[in-house]
N, C-alpha and C positions, 0 to 999 in steps of 0.2 A: 519494611523492607527500603534499602536506598538505591535507588536506580542512578548510576552516572555514564554517561553518555559523552565520549572525546571525539573530536573532528576541528583536523588540524591545532589550533593552539588553545582551542575554545573546550572547556568540559562543564558539561551542565549536569545537577545534582538535582534529585526530587526524590521525596517518598512517596509510596504506596503501600498500600496494603492487601493482603490477599483475600482474593474472594473462592477459589480453588487451589487444588494443587497444580493449577496450570493459567490461572490469571488472579490481576489484579488491576486496582481502580486506584485513583488520585486519593493519597488520605490525607488532606486536608487543604484549604485554601490558602492563597497566597504564594504559591509556588511558581516559579519562572522558570521559562526554556532559553537558555541564550543560542544564537547561533545565528547565521545570515539570511533572517526573517525581512527584512527590508531592501531598499533600494536608494541610491542616491547619484545624481549628477545626470545623463542623459540629455536632450534638447539640442540646439544650437550650440555650436563650438567653433570659438573664432582660429582658424589658421595662423599659423605664421604667411606672411605674403597677400592678406586679409580675405584668402576664401572662407568658407563657412562650410561645416562638417555637422549632421547629425549623430550625437554619439549616442549607443547604448547605455541607459543605468547599469551601475554597477551594484552588484551586490553589498550590503550592509549591514553592519552588526547591528541586532536588535533583541528583545527580550519576546516571547512567547509567553504570557501571563495564561498561567493553564487555568482555563476551568474543566477542563476534563483530561483523563487520562486514562487508558484501558492497554493494558498489558498481557498478550496472550501468547502462550509459548505451545509449541507443538515439535515434535522430534529434534529438540533442540534449538529451534528457530522462533526467534522472539519480533512479534507482531506488535509495535505498538504505534496507537492511535493518540494524535493529541489534537484540542481544540482551543482556541481564546483567543483575545486581541493580541494584538502585535505594540509593543510602548518602547518606550528610550530607543529609537533609530538614532545609530550614532556613524554620521560621516565620516568618511575619510579626510585628510587636510586638502583644503580646497575643493569639497565634494560638498554641496549642500546636499543634508539628509532629505528624503520625499516623506509626504506623510505617512502614515501607516496604514494598510486595508481599513477601513470605515465597516465592514463587515467581519472582520479578524480573520482566522486561518483555520482548515481544518488539514492535520500534516500526518502522514503515515510513514514510519521507520519500519525496515524489515532487515531485520539483522541476523548474519547466518550462522550455522551452526556454530555452538558454543564447545569452548574445550572442556566444560563439564558435563554432567548424564543429562542425554534431552528424556523428555517426557514421552514416555511410551505410548500405548494405546489409551484414547481417550476413554475414563469412567465416567457416567451417569453422576452428577452430586445434588441435581435438585431439578425440578419440575417446572418451577415459579419461575418464568420468566417473562423479560417484557419483550420478545421478540414477537412479533405479529403477523400471522400468517396470510397468505393472499397473493395479486401479483404484484411485481414492481417492473417499474421502468428502470434499466440500469446503464451507467455508462462506463466503458472498459479500457483500460489502459496496459497492455502487455510490453513488458521488455524480455526480449530473446538473445542468446548469444548461439549462434550454429556454426560447424564448420561442414562448409559445403563444397565440390570440387578443388579442394586443396587449400580453399580459403575459410578464415574466420568472419562473420557477418554479425554485427552488432544491429536490432532493429527493436523501434520504438513505435508500436500504434496504438490507434485509438478505436474506439466501436461502440456501438450500444446494441443492447436483446432486451429479452425479456425474462424475468426470474419469478417463478411461482414456488412458495415456502409453504409447505404441508409440515405437520408436527402428530408427532404418537408419541402418548408420554414424554418422557425425556429426550427422545430423537427428533431430528428436524431433516426433511429432504428437502432440498434445493434443486430444481429443475430448471436450464438456464439454458435460450434457445433464441438463434436469429441474430447470432453474432459471428464474423468472421473469427475471432479471436479465440474465441471456445464454446463449445457447445457439451451438454452432458448434464449428469446427475451426480452430485455430492450428497452422503448422509453424514450429519455431525451429530452428536452428542453433547446436549446441553452440559458444561461444567460451571457455568455461573448464570445469574438472570440476564446477562447482557452478552455473554459469551458463549461459544462453542467451538469444539474441536471437531477434526473428520474422523470417522470410522477408518482403521487400517486398509491397505491393498487395495486401494480405489485406483482408477482411472478417467481421464477427461479429454477428448478431442482439443486438441490446439493447434491455433495456426500456425504456419513455418515464416518464420523471419528469415530465411535465407535469400539473396541477392542470385540469380542467374548471373555469371559474369559474361556470357556470351550474348545475352540482352538485354543486361540490367535491369531485368522485371523482378518482381516478388516471385519467388515461387510458392503456387497457389495447390497445397500439397496437405490439406487437416489432416493432423495424425494424431494416435490416440497415446496421450502423455500420462506417464505414472504422476501422482500426487506423491510430491517428498514431505510435503506440509501444506497445511493452511489454517485458516483462521476464521471465525463467521462473527461478527461482533454487531451489537444494535444499539443505537442511542433512544429506543423506544417507538422511533418511526422510520429513519432510513436503516438501513441496511450495508456491512461493509463485509465483502468476503476478498480474501487474499489469499492466493494458493500459489506454490511454487510446484514447478514440472519438469519432468524431464522424457524426452522421445526415445525411442530405441529402434526406429527401422523408417524404413522409406526416405525419401530425399531429405527430412529433416532429423536423421539419425543422431543422436548425442546432443540435440538442442537442451536445454536448459532455460527456462522461461520464470519471471514470475508477472502474475496475472491480476491485478486491481479490478472490482467491482464496486460502484458506488450506486447505491440504488434506492428510490423512493417510490411508495405506495401508488400506483396507476391511479389515476383521478376518475 
């Protein structure tokens, strides 16, 4: 299969091979993903009149040389995780490109509901997996949009928590706790050796991203949210859990949020 991603004037194309009816992985080496993966400029800038200012680095075009790509689809939402070193950083005129990150990059793209047919409830396709059960330490990032007291608030917050992963045949149970962004239990069905899709009809408690305009403080009202799409993947060691949710009551009624957990085994 050919995956094509367009952002602004840049279009990137690479090939993946299906591992199930809802997942695929990179089909061969030597493939690149173009985008603003690098930076150029920054540092001290001489101003007219002799002053000096510190400029922020500007995004620069580069290529993510793919060593890994995992595509998982759930309810018409595509979750694409990419890894690899950054090469060919290209500075704009008058802007010297910085060196690429020495450790490479890991990126996640979440592409909203497609115009085609969404993948329905997950069906088990394998019991041979690379998922390692046990306890994990996780860092979370949650992006949310919520209407509150007549205003629309956009919020991005980070947190951390603990995830316990257990297995029963082709099913996985992920119990997440200790994080104001999200707490609760999600059940998954293994669809390939490194990906799993959620069982239908689940909820999870998510944090509220609204800002109270009377106090300018964040509304602290964790609310049950319907999981509208999710993906759980692994590289054999770390876990990557992404889920989209929508709340329907309380101070955060009609909040939509995307939450990403990156989890490593407890030492």
